[in-house]
N, C-alpha and C positions, 0 to 999 in steps of 0.2 A: 817463619813466624818469628815471634817472639820467645827466646831461650830462657826467659826470667820467670815463666810462668809456673804457678804453685803446683804442686803434683796433682792437687784433688782438682783443680781447674783445669788442667790439661787431659784429664781422665775424663773429666765432665765432657769437656769439648770433643775429645776422640769420640764420644759414645753416642752422637749425634748421628753418627755417620754408620752404616754396617758395611763391613768389607767382605768380599769384594763388591766394586760397585761401579758403574761406568759413572766417570767425573769429566765434566767439561773444563778445560783450563784455559783462559782466553789471555792471550799477551798483545798489547800495543805498543807499537814503536814507531819510530820515524819510516819513511817508504826508502827501503834501500835494497839493493839486488840480493845481499846476503841473508837479510832478515829471517825470511821464512825459514832459510835452509840452517841456518843456527840455530832457530828456537827448535825445530825438527831433532837436532842431534841432542839437544838437551833434554827432550821429552824423550828420546828414543834411549838415553843413559838412564832413565828413571823408569820407564816403561818399556821394556824391550821388545813387550808383544804389542805395541801401537803398529797398527796398520797406516803407514805413512800417505796412503793415497785417499784415506778419509780427512785428512788435514785440509780444513775449510781456512778460507783466506779471502778478506773484504777490506777493498781500500778506504779511505775515508773519502766523503763527499768532493773534497778539492784535491784529492790523490796525494795528499802529503804524509798522512800516517796508513798503516796498514794493520789490521788485526788479525789474528791466527788464532784459530780454536782449535784443539786437539782433546777428543774424548778419551781418556785413557781408563783402563781398566785399574782401577785403584786397590791395592790391595791392603793398605794398612794408612792410618795419618801418617806414620813417621814419611814413607812413600810420599806423599802428598806433602809434607813440609818440607823434606828435602827438595823435592822439585822447584816448589816456590823459591826457594832460598836461592837457589841457584839460576832460575828465570829471572828475578828481580836484581840478583848482582850484575846480570850483565850490561855493558854498557849501550846496547841498544835498547834496552826495554824503558819504556817509559812508564807501564802499567800492568800487574797480573792481577788477573781477578780468577 
């Protein structure tokens, strides 16, 4: 997310979620053999208790893209921010929601 958010705004945004909570993270990128495994590695780094067997994958209609959804047990806003920062910095990722 944006590191230049005012502390009051950051606190307000953080209070929208109550932790811990099940939080779905969806990542989309070009269909590549290593995409799902690379995204799983990032998710596991930030949410070590994530069950890899629950990772959901869905190809696009034409098969050019793949979406991966991981529902993590989020324990803090900082954890989610760090996860999104690393996901969006990855060269294979087009969008992270």
